[in-house]
N, C-alpha and C positions, 0 to 999 in steps of 0.2 A: 505541733509538734512534728519535729524534722527527722528523717531517720536516716541514716548513713546508705548514700547509694553502694551497690555491692557489685562484684567485678562480675562478667562473664569469663565462667571457663574456656580456654581455647579451644576446647570441641566445638562447643556452641558458637564461641567467635568465626569460626573456619567453617559451620556447616551456614551461619547467617552470610558470610561471603561468597560461598559458592552457591546459595539462596540467591542470591542478588545477581551474579557473573550469568548464570545459568536461564534462572527464569525472567530477568530482566529483557534480554534479546529476543524469547520466545513471543512475550506478552506483545513485542512489537512486530514481529514480521505476521501473528495471528489477528494485530488492531489494522498492519496495513492490507492485509489481504480481505478483512470484511470492510473497509472502509473503499478499497476498488472498486469491489461488487456493489456497494450500495451506489456511489459513483457511476458507475457503467449503468445500473440502472434508472440512474436520472436522467443521462444523456439520451436524447430524443433525434429522430432522423430530422434532418432541417435546422439546429443547434447550429451555432458557428465554434469555429477553432478556441476562441476563446472562452467558452461554455464551456468545451467540452475541458479546455487545460483548468477550469476553474471546477469542474469536478471530480476531475483525475488526476489533476498533476501535470507535469511536465512528463511527454510520454519516453517511456524507457527505450525504446526504436523509433525514429521515423524514416518509412520508405515510400520512393515515390514512383508508379508505374503509369506513365502516361498523365492524364490530367489528373489522377488520381495521389491521396496523398494516404498513406496509413499512420495511423498512432497505434501502439505495441503498447501492453501494459503486463508488467507481469510482477510478482513478487515470489523471490524464492522462500521457502519450498514448495509454495502450493503451484501446482504443475497447470493452472489455469490461464490460459493467454488472451487477455480481452482487446479487440482489433476494433478501431475506430476508424471507419473509410470516409475521407471529405473531398469533394472537388467544388471550386470555386469556395472555400472557404465555408461550405456547409457540410453537415455530416450526412451522407447519402445512403451508409449502412454501418449496422454493427453486429460482430459476431463474436463468440467465445471457441476458444480452442484450447 
């Protein structure tokens, strides 16, 4: 037995569109913050830069100070910045700011 589909009211349609437009990006930001935290926990001193990029993705910012390279990762609006320091392609330190 087939029942005819009912049309959604314009108010319900607008509420659904608004929910997708607002909730979708918020869920992306929340999940990106969580994946950065988990990836940062997986990075260990002695890991290669390839292992860091596999765990965290490409750095948001890469800076150099002498022989050290610093990869910075952050996800707006989360205020935490994860910094991974490397020397000779090996992790020497990792900090949260």
